[in-house]
C-alpha positions in Angstrom: 0.0 -0.1 0.0 1.0 3.6 -0.6 -0.1 6.9 0.8 0.6 10.4 -0.2 2.8 11.8 2.8 4.3 15.2 2.9 3.9 15.3 -0.9 5.4 11.9 -1.9 4.2 8.4 -2.2 5.3 6.5 0.9 4.8 2.7 1.1 3.6 0.9 4.2 2.0 -2.2 5.3 -0.4 -3.1 8.1 -0.6 -6.4 9.9 -2.4 -8.0 12.9 -5.8 -6.9 14.6 -6.4 -3.2 14.1 -8.1 -3.2 17.5 -4.9 -3.9 19.3 -2.2 -1.6 20.5 0.0 -0.3 17.5 3.6 -0.9 17.0 5.4 1.1 14.2 8.7 -0.4 12.7 11.2 1.8 11.1 14.1 0.0 9.3 17.9 0.7 8.9 19.7 2.5 6.2 19.8 0.8 2.9 17.3 -1.8 3.7 13.3 -1.9 3.5 10.5 -2.8 5.9 11.1 -6.2 4.9 14.0 -6.4 7.5 11.4 -6.8 10.0 10.5 -10.2 8.6 11.7 -12.3 11.4 9.6 -10.1 13.9 6.5 -9.7 12.0 4.7 -13.0 13.0 5.1 -12.7 16.5 4.4 -8.9 16.5 1.1 -9.3 14.2 0.1 -11.9 16.6 -0.3 -9.8 19.6 -0.5 -6.2 17.9 -1.4 -4.1 15.1 1.9 -3.4 13.1 2.5 -0.7 10.8 5.8 -1.3 8.6 6.9 1.6 6.2 9.7 2.1 3.9 11.7 5.3 4.6 12.1 7.9 1.6 14.1 6.5 -1.2 14.0 3.1 0.3 11.8 -0.1 -0.6 8.9 0.9 -2.6 8.6 4.6 -1.3 9.4 7.5 -3.8 12.6 9.3 -3.5 11.8 13.2 -3.0 15.2 14.7 -3.6 18.7 13.8 -2.0 19.0 15.6 1.1 16.7 14.8 4.2 16.7 15.7 7.6 15.8 13.7 10.7 13.0 15.8 11.5 11.5 15.3 7.9 11.7 11.6 8.3 9.9 11.8 11.8 7.4 14.0 10.3 6.9 11.3 7.7 5.9 8.7 10.3 3.8 11.1 12.2 1.8 11.9 8.9 1.5 8.3 8.0 -0.1 7.8 11.7 -2.4 10.7 11.1 -3.2 9.2 7.5 -4.2 6.0 9.1 -6.3 7.7 11.9 -3.9 6.2 14.5 -3.7 8.5 17.6 -0.7 6.6 19.6 1.8 3.9 18.7 4.9 2.4 20.1 8.1 3.5 17.9 10.6 0.6 17.2 13.5 1.9 15.3 16.7 0.3 14.0 20.0 2.2 13.3 18.7 5.3 11.5 15.1 4.3 12.4 16.2 4.7 16.1 17.4 8.0 15.2 14.0 8.9 13.6 12.5 7.3 16.6 14.4 9.7 19.1 13.3 12.9 16.9 9.9 11.3 16.7 9.6 11.2 20.7 10.9 14.6 21.1 8.5 16.3 18.7 5.4 14.1 18.7 5.2 12.9 22.6 1.5 12.7 22.4 1.6 10.3 19.7 3.9 7.8 21.4 3.1 5.0 23.8 6.5 3.6 23.9 10.0 3.6 22.2 12.5 1.0 21.4 16.0 2.1 20.0 18.0 -0.8 18.4 21.6 -0.4 17.4 21.6 3.3 17.2 23.3 6.4 18.6 22.3 10.0 19.4 25.2 12.0 17.9 27.3 11.8 14.9 31.0 12.9 15.8 33.1 14.5 13.1 35.2 11.8 12.1 31.9 9.7 11.6 30.5 12.5 9.5 33.7 12.3 7.1 33.3 8.6 7.0 29.9 9.0 5.7 30.7 11.8 3.2 33.0 9.2 1.7 30.4 6.5 1.5 28.2 9.2 0.0 30.8 10.1 -2.9 31.5 6.4 -3.6 27.8 5.5 -4.0 27.0 8.4 -6.2 29.9 7.4 -8.3 29.7 3.7 -8.4 26.2 3.0 -7.0 25.2 0.9 -3.8 27.2 -2.2 -5.0 30.4 -0.4 -3.9 29.4 -0.5 -0.4 28.2 -4.2 -0.4 31.1 -6.0 1.2 31.9 -3.3 3.5 28.3 -3.0 4.9 27.8 -6.6 5.4 31.1 -6.8 7.4 29.9 -3.9 9.7 26.4 -5.4 10.2 27.2 -9.0 10.7 29.5 -11.0 12.7 32.1 -12.8 10.5 30.8 -16.2 12.1 27.2 -15.4 10.9 28.2 -14.3 7.3 29.9 -17.6 6.8 26.9 -19.7 8.2 24.1 -17.8 6.7 24.8 -17.2 3.0 21.4 -17.2 1.9 20.6 -14.5 4.4 23.4 -12.7 3.3 22.3 -12.7 -0.3 18.7 -11.5 1.0 20.1 -8.7 2.7 22.6 -7.6 -0.2 19.3 -7.5 -2.4 17.7 -5.2 0.2 20.8 -3.0 0.0 20.9 -2.7 -4.2 17.3 -2.2 -4.3 17.9 1.2 -2.4 17.9 4.2 -4.6 21.2 6.3 -4.8 19.2 9.5 -3.8 17.6 7.6 -1.1 20.8 6.6 0.5 22.5 9.7 0.1 19.5 11.7 1.6 19.2 9.3 4.8 23.0 9.6 5.2 22.8 13.3 5.3 20.2 13.0 7.9 22.6 10.6 9.8 25.4 13.4 9.5 23.2 16.0 11.3 22.5 13.7 14.1 22.9 15.6 17.4 20.3 14.8 19.9 22.1 13.6 23.1 21.5 16.7 25.3 17.9 16.7 24.2 17.2 13.0 25.3 16.2 14.0 28.9 13.1 15.5 27.6 11.8 12.0 26.6 9.5 10.8 29.3 8.0 7.8 27.3 8.9 4.3 28.5 12.1 3.2 26.5 14.0 0.1 25.8 17.5 0.4 24.4 18.8 -2.6 22.6 22.6 -2.6 21.5 24.3 -5.5 19.9 27.3 -6.9 21.8 29.4 -7.2 18.7 28.3 -3.8 17.1 31.4 -2.0 15.8 29.1 1.1 14.3 27.2 1.7 17.5 28.7 -0.2 20.5 27.2 -0.7 23.7 28.9 2.4 25.1 26.9 4.6 22.9 23.8 3.2 23.9 24.4 3.4 27.6 24.7 7.1 27.0 21.2 7.0 25.7 20.2 4.9 28.4 21.6 7.3 31.1 19.9 10.3 29.2 16.4 8.9 29.1 15.3 8.7 32.7 12.4 6.1 31.9 14.6 3.6 29.9 16.0 0.2 30.2 18.9 -1.2 28.2 19.1 -5.2 27.3 22.4 -6.1 25.7 21.7 -8.4 22.6 24.5 -11.1 23.0 26.3 -12.4 19.9 24.8 -9.7 17.6 26.4 -7.1 15.6 24.6 -4.2 14.0 21.3 -5.9 12.3 20.6 -7.8 15.6 17.0 -8.6 14.8 18.1 -10.6 12.0 21.5 -12.2 13.2 19.9 -13.1 16.6 16.1 -13.1 15.6 14.5 -15.2 18.3 16.6 -13.6 21.2 15.8 -10.2 20.0 12.0 -11.3 19.4 11.9 -12.2 22.9 13.4 -9.0 24.5 11.2 -6.9 22.3 7.9 -8.8 23.0 8.6 -8.9 26.8 9.0 -5.1 26.8 6.0 -4.2 24.3 3.7 -6.6 26.3 4.6 -5.0 29.7 4.0 -1.5 28.3 1.3 -1.7 26.0 -0.8 -4.7 27.4 -2.4 -4.5 30.8 
């Protein structure tokens, strides 16, 4: 399904009983809503689930090549308005977690819970330069130029070796991302600077870092956990960056336990 959101066509899908509490899933850079495939059966069994594709990703349109996190959070808020959903728990992975933080700060009245997976709250100068280098390479040579390095960052060496079919699937998600969509969302990540504002977030929050995540190590999530007073942190053992795929069953148990406690009385 698609909806006209902030002037472009945004792709989304709905699952589960619409009379149950709502959970919104926001994916990582250079993937799509499909990255939540391992979570969907369990979530849809207990909740009304909204998945969507970020600008320039999956089946969503690509409006330009430079976005802000505020624009991406506005997309999520406008989608909920379009669906006549007043409140939802927001689950964000990587850039999705950054969008979730902005969503919590700008639209607290729409939020019933927040889950931040493998994400950060500030992009340091060195990381901004690294992202700029990736943008230039993608614009020159396409997403294929980032494929090997991205998989190595996202998954442990053991998992890459043991799960070639999964690597092929994730590779296809990466390659299906538009160059402008990748660039636009990468620009949004470069502007990330939320650490000092996180104390304003009041909603119950769960932070899930991957034990082996080189991009966003546990210490980064600990900062978020310390800043958000009403938050818990559960370390996802044995997982690198895309822990909801690498350790799907353990991730699901952590996520469903939290959502069940805050959304189902």
